[in-house]
C-alpha positions as CSV (number, residue, x, y, z in Angstrom):
1,M,140.7,33.2,55.7
2,V,139.4,33.5,52.4
3,R,135.9,33.1,53.7
4,R,136.8,35.5,56.7
5,R,137.8,38.4,54.4
6,N,134.5,37.7,52.1
7,F,132.6,38.1,54.9
8,L,134.0,41.1,56.4
9,A,133.8,42.9,53.0
10,G,130.0,42.2,52.9
11,I,129.6,43.8,56.5
12,A,131.4,46.9,55.3
13,T,129.2,47.2,52.3
14,A,126.0,47.2,54.2
15,P,123.9,50.2,54.4
16,G,124.8,52.2,57.4
17,I,127.4,50.4,58.5
18,A,130.0,51.4,55.7
19,H,130.9,54.6,57.1
20,A,131.6,53.2,60.7
21,A,134.0,50.7,59.2
22,A,135.6,53.0,57.5
23,A,136.1,55.4,60.1
24,A,136.9,53.4,62.9
25,D,137.5,55.4,66.0
26,C,137.2,54.9,69.9
27,G,134.5,58.1,70.0
28,C,136.5,59.9,72.7
29,A,137.4,62.8,71.2
30,L,134.3,64.1,69.1
31,A,134.5,67.3,67.8
32,P,132.2,70.2,69.5
33,Q,128.9,70.7,67.6
34,A,127.8,73.8,66.5
35,L,124.7,76.0,66.7
36,T,122.8,74.9,63.5
37,Q,120.1,76.9,61.4
38,S,117.4,74.3,62.7
39,G,118.1,75.3,66.3
40,P,120.5,74.2,69.2
41,V,122.2,71.0,69.2
42,G,119.7,68.1,70.1
43,A,116.7,70.4,69.7
44,Q,115.3,69.4,66.2
45,A,113.5,66.1,67.3
46,F,111.3,67.6,69.7
47,A,110.0,70.2,67.2
48,S,106.8,68.6,66.6
49,V,105.9,67.9,70.4
50,G,107.6,70.4,72.5
51,T,106.3,74.2,72.9
52,K,107.1,77.5,71.3
53,V,108.6,78.8,74.7
54,R,112.3,79.2,74.4
55,I,115.2,79.9,76.9
56,T,116.7,83.1,76.2
57,A,119.0,83.6,79.3
58,V,120.9,81.9,82.2
59,K,121.8,84.1,85.1
60,V,123.7,83.0,88.3
61,F,124.3,85.4,91.2
62,G,126.4,84.9,94.1
63,V,124.9,86.5,97.1
64,S,126.8,86.8,100.9
65,L,124.7,87.8,103.6
66,T,128.1,88.5,105.3
67,P,131.4,89.3,103.4
68,D,133.1,86.4,105.5
69,S,130.0,84.1,104.9
70,D,131.6,80.3,104.1
71,R,128.5,79.5,102.3
72,P,127.3,82.4,99.8
73,Y,123.6,81.5,98.2
74,V,124.2,80.7,94.6
75,F,120.9,81.5,92.7
76,V,120.0,80.9,89.1
77,K,117.5,82.8,87.3
78,I,116.4,81.2,83.5
79,E,114.5,83.8,81.2
80,T,112.3,82.6,78.4
81,N,111.0,84.4,75.3
82,Q,107.5,84.6,76.7
83,G,108.4,86.4,79.7
84,V,108.3,83.7,82.3
85,V,111.4,83.3,84.2
86,G,112.2,80.4,86.5
87,W,114.5,80.4,90.1
88,G,116.4,77.9,91.4
89,E,119.3,77.3,94.0
90,A,122.8,76.0,93.7
91,T,124.3,77.0,97.1
92,L,127.5,74.9,97.7
93,E,129.0,75.2,101.0
94,G,132.9,76.5,100.5
95,K,132.8,76.0,96.4
96,A,130.8,79.0,95.7
97,A,132.9,80.1,92.8
98,A,133.0,76.6,91.4
99,T,129.7,76.0,91.2
100,I,129.1,79.7,89.6
101,A,131.3,78.9,86.9
102,C,129.8,75.4,86.4
103,V,126.3,77.1,85.9
104,E,127.7,79.3,83.2
105,D,129.8,76.2,81.7
106,F,125.8,74.7,81.4
107,R,124.3,77.7,79.6
108,E,125.0,76.4,75.8
109,F,123.3,73.4,77.2
110,L,120.2,75.4,77.5
111,I,119.7,78.8,75.5
112,G,117.5,78.1,72.5
113,H,116.1,75.3,74.0
114,D,112.6,74.5,75.3
115,P,112.0,74.5,79.0
116,M,109.4,72.1,79.3
117,L,111.9,69.5,78.5
118,V,113.1,69.2,82.0
119,E,114.2,65.6,82.2
120,H,115.8,65.8,78.5
121,H,118.0,68.8,80.1
122,W,119.0,66.8,83.3
123,Q,120.0,63.8,81.2
124,S,122.2,65.9,78.9
125,M,123.8,68.1,81.5
126,Y,124.4,65.1,83.5
127,V,125.5,62.6,80.6
128,H,127.3,65.0,78.3
129,S,129.6,66.1,81.0
130,F,131.1,62.6,80.6
131,Y,132.8,62.6,84.0
132,R,129.9,61.8,86.5
133,A,128.9,64.6,88.8
134,G,130.4,65.6,92.1
135,P,129.2,68.4,94.3
136,V,130.1,71.0,92.1
137,M,128.3,69.9,88.9
138,G,125.6,68.5,90.9
139,S,124.6,71.8,92.8
140,A,125.1,73.3,89.4
141,I,122.3,70.9,87.9
142,S,120.4,71.2,90.9
143,G,119.8,75.1,90.5
144,I,119.3,74.8,86.8
145,D,116.6,72.2,87.3
146,Q,114.9,73.9,90.0
147,A,114.3,76.8,87.7
148,L,113.4,74.7,85.0
149,W,110.5,73.2,87.1
150,D,109.4,76.5,88.3
151,I,109.0,77.7,84.6
152,R,107.2,74.3,84.1
153,G,104.8,75.1,86.7
154,K,104.3,78.7,85.9
155,L,103.6,78.0,82.1
156,L,101.1,75.0,83.4
157,G,99.9,77.3,86.0
158,Q,99.9,74.8,88.8
159,P,102.5,74.4,92.1
160,V,105.3,72.1,91.2
161,Y,103.7,69.5,93.9
162,K,100.7,69.3,92.0
163,L,102.8,68.2,88.7
164,L,104.3,65.8,90.8
165,G,101.3,64.2,91.8
166,G,100.7,65.8,95.5
167,P,99.9,66.7,97.9
168,M,99.9,63.7,100.1
169,D,98.6,65.8,103.1
170,P,96.9,69.0,102.4
171,S,97.9,70.8,105.8
172,G,101.6,71.0,104.9
173,V,105.0,69.5,105.4
174,R,106.1,68.7,108.9
175,G,109.1,69.8,109.7
176,Y,112.1,70.3,112.3
177,Y,114.6,73.2,113.6
178,H,117.9,72.9,114.8
179,L,117.8,72.6,118.8
180,R,120.2,76.0,119.5
181,A,120.4,75.4,123.1
182,F,123.6,75.2,125.1
183,N,122.2,74.5,128.8
184,K,119.2,73.4,130.6
185,E,117.4,76.9,130.5
186,Q,117.6,77.3,126.9
187,M,116.3,73.5,126.4
188,L,113.3,74.4,128.3
189,E,112.6,77.5,126.6
190,S,112.8,75.8,123.1
191,R,110.6,73.0,124.6
192,E,107.9,75.9,125.7
193,I,107.9,77.4,122.2
194,A,107.9,74.2,120.6
195,K,104.7,73.5,122.5
196,K,103.3,76.8,121.6
197,E,103.8,76.4,118.1
198,G,103.1,73.1,117.5
199,I,106.4,71.7,116.7
200,T,106.8,68.2,117.1
201,C,110.6,67.6,116.2
202,F,114.2,69.1,116.6
203,K,117.8,68.1,115.6
204,T,120.9,68.4,117.7
205,G,124.4,67.0,117.6
206,I,127.0,65.2,119.7
207,P,129.8,67.7,121.3
208,G,133.6,67.5,120.4
209,Y,135.5,65.6,117.9
210,Y,136.3,61.9,118.1
211,E,139.6,60.0,117.4
212,W,139.2,56.3,115.8
213,I,139.1,54.5,119.0
214,E,138.3,57.1,121.5
215,T,138.5,56.8,125.3
216,N,135.8,55.6,127.7
217,A,135.1,58.9,129.5
218,K,134.8,60.7,126.1
219,I,132.4,58.5,125.1
220,S,130.4,58.4,128.4
221,R,130.0,62.2,128.0
222,A,128.6,62.0,124.8
223,I,125.9,59.3,126.1
224,K,125.5,61.4,129.3
225,G,124.8,64.5,127.0
226,L,121.9,62.7,125.1
227,Q,120.1,61.2,128.2
228,D,119.9,64.8,129.8
229,L,118.7,66.3,126.4
230,R,115.9,63.6,126.4
231,E,115.2,64.1,130.0
232,T,114.9,67.7,129.8
233,M,113.1,68.2,126.2
234,G,110.7,65.2,127.2
235,S,109.3,62.2,125.8
236,D,106.8,63.7,123.4
237,L,109.0,65.6,120.9
238,D,110.8,63.6,118.4
239,I,114.6,64.2,118.2
240,G,117.1,63.4,115.6
241,V,121.0,63.5,116.4
242,D,123.6,64.4,113.8
243,F,126.9,62.5,114.2
244,H,128.3,64.8,111.3
245,A,130.7,61.5,110.5
246,K,132.7,62.8,113.2
247,T,132.8,58.9,114.7
248,S,134.4,55.7,113.4
249,P,132.2,52.6,113.3
250,S,133.3,51.3,116.5
251,V,132.7,54.5,118.5
252,A,129.5,55.3,116.9
253,S,128.5,51.6,117.5
254,I,129.0,52.0,121.3
255,I,127.0,55.4,121.5
256,I,124.3,54.4,119.8
257,K,124.0,50.9,121.6
258,E,123.9,53.0,124.9
259,V,121.3,55.7,123.9
260,E,118.5,53.1,122.3
261,P,116.3,53.9,125.1
262,L,116.1,57.3,124.1
263,N,114.0,56.1,121.4
264,L,115.6,59.1,119.1
265,L,114.0,59.6,115.6
266,F,117.4,58.9,113.9
267,V,121.1,59.0,114.1
268,E,122.5,60.9,111.1
269,E,125.9,60.1,109.1
270,P,127.5,57.6,112.3
271,C,130.5,57.7,110.3
272,P,131.7,59.1,106.8
273,P,129.2,58.1,104.4
274,E,131.5,56.9,101.4
275,N,132.0,54.1,103.8
276,V,129.0,52.2,102.9
277,K,130.0,48.8,104.8
278,A,131.2,50.5,107.6
279,M,127.6,52.2,108.0
280,A,126.1,49.1,107.3
281,K,127.8,47.3,110.4
282,I,126.5,50.3,112.6
283,A,123.1,49.6,111.4
284,R,123.6,46.0,112.1
285,R,124.4,46.7,115.7
286,T,121.3,48.8,116.7
287,T,117.8,49.5,116.3
288,T,117.9,53.1,116.0
289,P,117.3,54.3,112.7
290,I,120.2,55.4,110.6
291,A,120.0,58.2,108.3
292,T,122.4,59.8,105.6
293,G,122.4,61.1,102.4
294,E,123.2,65.2,102.4
295,R,126.6,64.5,100.6
296,L,125.1,62.2,98.1
297,V,124.5,63.2,93.9
298,A,121.9,61.7,91.9
299,S,119.7,58.9,92.7
300,Y,122.4,56.5,91.6
301,S,124.3,57.3,94.7
302,C,121.7,56.1,96.9
303,R,121.2,52.6,95.2
304,E,124.0,50.9,97.2
305,L,122.8,52.1,100.5
306,V,119.3,51.3,99.8
307,E,119.8,48.0,98.5
308,M,122.0,46.9,101.2
309,G,119.5,48.0,103.9
310,V,122.2,50.0,105.7
311,I,119.7,53.0,106.3
312,D,116.3,53.6,107.3
313,I,116.0,57.3,106.3
314,L,117.4,59.0,102.9
315,Q,118.2,62.6,103.6
316,C,119.6,64.2,100.1
317,D,120.0,67.9,99.6
318,I,117.9,69.5,96.5
319,N,120.7,71.7,96.0
320,H,123.2,69.3,95.6
321,T,121.9,66.0,94.3
322,G,120.6,67.5,91.1
323,G,117.4,69.4,92.0
324,I,113.6,68.4,92.2
325,T,114.4,65.6,89.5
326,A,117.0,63.8,91.1
327,L,115.3,64.4,94.8
328,W,112.0,62.8,93.0
329,K,114.0,59.9,92.0
330,A,116.0,59.2,94.8
331,A,112.8,59.1,97.3
332,A,111.2,56.7,94.5
333,V,114.2,54.4,95.2
334,A,113.9,54.9,98.7
335,S,110.4,54.2,98.9
336,A,110.4,50.9,96.8
337,A,112.8,49.7,99.9
338,G,110.8,51.0,102.4
339,V,112.9,53.7,103.3
340,S,111.7,57.1,104.5
341,L,112.6,60.7,102.9
342,A,113.8,63.5,105.3
343,P,115.9,66.0,102.9
344,H,118.7,68.1,104.2
345,A,118.4,71.8,103.8
346,C,120.9,74.1,105.1
347,E,121.4,76.7,102.5
348,G,119.1,79.2,101.1
349,P,115.2,79.7,100.6
350,I,114.8,78.7,97.2
351,G,116.2,75.2,97.7
352,G,114.1,75.1,100.6
353,I,111.0,75.5,99.0
354,A,111.7,73.6,96.3
355,T,112.0,70.6,98.7
356,V,108.8,71.1,100.2
357,H,107.1,70.6,96.9
358,V,108.8,67.3,96.3
359,D,108.3,66.3,100.3
360,A,104.3,67.1,99.4
361,A,104.4,64.5,96.9
362,C,106.3,61.7,98.3
363,P,104.2,58.9,100.2
364,N,107.6,58.1,102.0
365,F,108.4,61.5,103.3
366,L,109.1,61.6,107.1
367,V,110.3,65.1,107.9
368,Q,112.1,68.3,106.6
369,E,114.8,70.0,108.0
370,I,115.8,73.4,107.7
371,C,118.8,74.8,109.5
372,S,117.1,77.4,111.9
373,G,116.1,77.8,115.5
374,V,113.0,77.9,116.8
375,K,113.3,81.8,116.8
376,P,113.6,83.5,113.3
377,E,117.3,84.8,112.6
378,M,118.7,87.4,110.6
379,K,118.8,85.6,107.4
380,E,115.0,84.5,107.5
381,L,114.3,88.3,107.9
382,V,116.5,88.8,104.7
383,W,114.4,86.1,102.9
384,E,111.2,87.7,104.1
385,E,112.4,90.9,102.4
386,W,113.4,89.1,99.3
387,L,110.2,86.8,98.7
388,G,107.6,89.0,100.7
389,F,106.7,86.1,102.9
390,P,108.7,84.1,106.1
391,A,109.8,81.5,104.2
392,M,110.5,78.3,105.8
393,R,108.9,79.4,108.9
394,M,106.8,76.6,110.2
395,V,102.8,77.2,111.1
396,N,101.5,74.6,113.5
397,G,104.6,72.4,113.2
398,R,104.3,72.4,109.4
399,F,105.9,74.3,106.7
400,P,102.6,75.7,104.4
401,L,102.3,74.4,101.1
402,P,102.7,77.0,98.1
403,T,99.7,78.0,96.5
404,R,101.0,79.9,93.4
405,P,102.0,78.4,90.1
406,G,105.8,77.0,89.8
407,L,107.8,77.2,93.1
408,G,105.2,79.7,94.2
409,F,107.3,83.1,94.8
410,D,108.4,86.1,92.7
411,L,112.0,87.4,92.9
412,D,113.3,90.9,91.9
413,E,117.2,90.2,90.9
414,A,117.8,93.9,92.0
415,K,116.8,92.9,95.7
416,L,120.1,90.7,95.6
417,K,122.5,93.7,95.1
418,K,122.1,94.5,98.6
419,Y,124.2,91.4,99.5
420,P,127.0,91.2,96.9
421,F,129.1,88.2,96.4
422,G,132.3,88.0,98.7
423,G,134.0,85.3,97.1
424,T,134.4,81.6,98.1
425,K,135.4,81.0,101.6
426,P,136.9,77.6,102.9
427,M,134.3,75.9,105.5
428,A,135.6,75.1,109.0
429,R,138.8,73.2,108.9
430,M,139.2,71.6,112.6
431,F,142.3,69.4,113.7
432,H,142.7,67.0,116.6
433,E,145.3,68.1,119.3
434,D,148.1,65.9,117.5
435,G,147.2,68.1,114.3
436,S,145.5,65.4,112.3
437,V,142.5,66.2,110.4
438,A,139.4,66.1,112.3
439,E,135.7,65.4,110.7
440,W,133.3,67.9,111.9
């Protein structure tokens, strides 16, 4: 006992340990750190290696193209003392106001800091928030991160994809549109436009909503619909089919097995993505490639899907997963395991453009989504009004690579005032006939 007391006393007096022993604490309620005379918290260590550029403002804009939109755009603008600004997108369907508030919460992580320290800021926002990011925090970080990369590219005078080591293909990034066709005539029209414009891929879905164990008649209708689709569109177009997590593992397995002869490019979210083992069961039962990822946040959430060999194609969304930094890392995790990258993109133009930069530098890139049809829609006319060019429209089946520094565009925030924020609106809520909640 005497020896033990003497030993502990020796530890307590050792250099650098006495304070810790005298102030034992779990560390779960540390006092907030104020701005110091030498600059923002954490900035001092980089004074000798960083730049003189400093972040002076972080602005966030909610933009509703229509007053009742359930997915108003959330754009982030970061300003600096050198006059260089960066833009990013933090759009989160059904949770716009929450994401706007989260971006505002992150202001104190950024004001006064060097914007070139992109990875440092990403780690600080993610780690120092303590609770791991879900879609709201992930989207807020995404918008900020894209804006920081935009600034980084502009300061270095290079497009972001060149900073990432690209391009892999100077002709651009292969993409696909959504098939907006509800009968055979519309399918044939879309096919003709695709042939004329060099489009090589479409994505569609399966009709209706599905119970956990479904009737043979309903399953047969879904299978017949996909068979008719392939016959009408032809064998020379790639077709991806989004199940949107509407089916259970048992129902999905039956449908996917029956449509194997159709040689689909992929089946997306055949069951809820949080059920990794269930998705693994589906994957073992089919030769059709399985894709998922749009609801994942950060590269960490992809690890299990990749390690277990559950998926063939990873579809993280740059506006939710944590921006360019996170999508780039997720792509690297996937590449090491032979998994392809086909990012989800169903929000605004800034995130879409940012995704193209990552695609252009990824050796495992497969194809890029945009939630548009073969014919430009109202939203795309607005995007061109904002940016001065037809953003996210393909040329010869590919999204052109930006040539200007950063993300490759300028945006006057005054133009956004024409479409004021209409507030958060809930996404669609679907129910089965018995009133139970349905995936959609």
